[in-house]
N, C-alpha and C positions, 0 to 999 in steps of 0.2 A: 338145373340148367348148366350146361358146360359148353365151352368152345370146342370146336373140332381140334384134335390133338396137335396138328401142325400149326394151327393159328395160336393155340395156347402156348406152345413152345416159343413161337416168335414173340408173343406178348411177354413171356418171362425174360427173354433176351433183351427186349426193349426196356423193360423195367430196370434190369441190372445196369444197362448202359446209361439210363437217365439218372440213376443213383450216383454212378461214377461222375457224370457230367455236372451234377449238383454239388460235388465235393463232399458228399456224405461219407464218413468213415464206416466201413462195414466189412464183414466176412460173409461169404455165401457158400452154400453147399454146391457141389458140382451140378446137381440137377436144377439149380436156381430157385429152389422152393423155400429155403430157410436162410434168413438173414440174421446176423448178429450185428446190431447197429450201435455205434458209440455216439452218445448224445451229451452235449454240455448244456447245463441249464440249472436254474435254482431248484434246490430240493432239500429234503430233510431225511434223516435216517434215525432209527433208534439204535443207540449204542450204550451198553452197560447201564440201562435204565434212563439214559438222557436222550434228549432230542438234539441232534447235531446237524450242521449244514452239510450238504453233499452236492457237488457240482458235476461230477463225472458219473454217467449212467450207461448201462448196457441193457439193450432190449432185443428180444428175439421176435422176429416177425415170421410167421409161418403162412405159406400159401398152399392151399390144398387144391384138388382137381376142380373144384367149383370156381376157383379164381378166374376171372375178375368179378364174378357176380356175388351178391350178398351171401355171407356165410363162408366165403372162400379165403378169409384172412383172419388170423388171430395174432394178438400182440401180448407178450409176456415180459414184465420187468425182471431182469436177472440180478441186478445189484440191489442190495437192501435199500428200501425206500419207505418212508412214512408219509403216505399221501392218501387223501380221502377217496380218490377214484382208482386206486390200485389195490387189489386184494393182497392183504399182508402175508398170506401163506404161499400162494401159488404165483403171485405177480400178474394175474390177469388184469388187463387194462380195460377200464370202462369209459369209453368215450364214444360219442355219437359217430365220429368219423369212422370208427371201426365197426360199431354195432349197426349202423345204417349205411353200410358200404354200397357204393354204386360203381358200375363198370367204367364210368367216366373219370374216376379218381385213379391215382397211381401211388406207388410206394413213397415217392418224394412227398406227396401231400400227407401221407400217414406220418412220416417222420416229422414234418412240420407241425402236424396236429399233436404229436407227443410232446414236442417242445412247448407248444401252447398250453398243454395240460400241466406241465411243470410251472409255467408262469401264471396260470389261472386255475388253480384248484377249485373244484365245485363241491363244497361241503354239504350242499343241499341234496346231493344225489350220491351218497357214499357207498363204497364197497368196504371201506375201513372206517367204522363208526368212531373209533378212538381218535384216529387222525382228523376226522371231520370235527369232532368236539374241540380238539386242540386248535385247529385252524380258526374255528369260530371264536374261541376264547382269546386268541392272540391276534386278532385283526389289526391291532395297533402297531404291530411290528411289520415294516414294509415287506420283508422277505416272506412273510406268512400270510399276507393279506389276500383274501379271495377277491377277484376282480370282476365278478358278475357272470353273465351267461357264457356258456361254452362257445368258442369259435368253431363253427362247423366246416365251412369251406375256406380253403386258403388259396 
């Protein structure tokens, strides 16, 4: 399913304007289909065999021609991250907000969902099993503590 070309382009322009209005830091390609978003939030990374805190993150959000319908959006973590719901090799993000996308959502809600993903890792549904084990084993540390079910709608 696809929007007519003119409506799709207006939707892309609207999304870009909403991201700016929300104060989100990002770069976007001239065709408004690929965003590189800067996110601040709690996170971990592997560095020289150790797990270290990381608070600055960069994520690429790609919109394809099926956008804003399901399957029209993909999110990839660009900065190194050690997280149960982010694939360690390619940075693919596994969150319901992206996987069960609906045309009523927007890019601002995706960015907010990514921030929630940092704050609330879900080791019960991992893309990175090593990170899931780490989070489960270190639940006593506040910055590593899983906080229950995923927040789907923001």
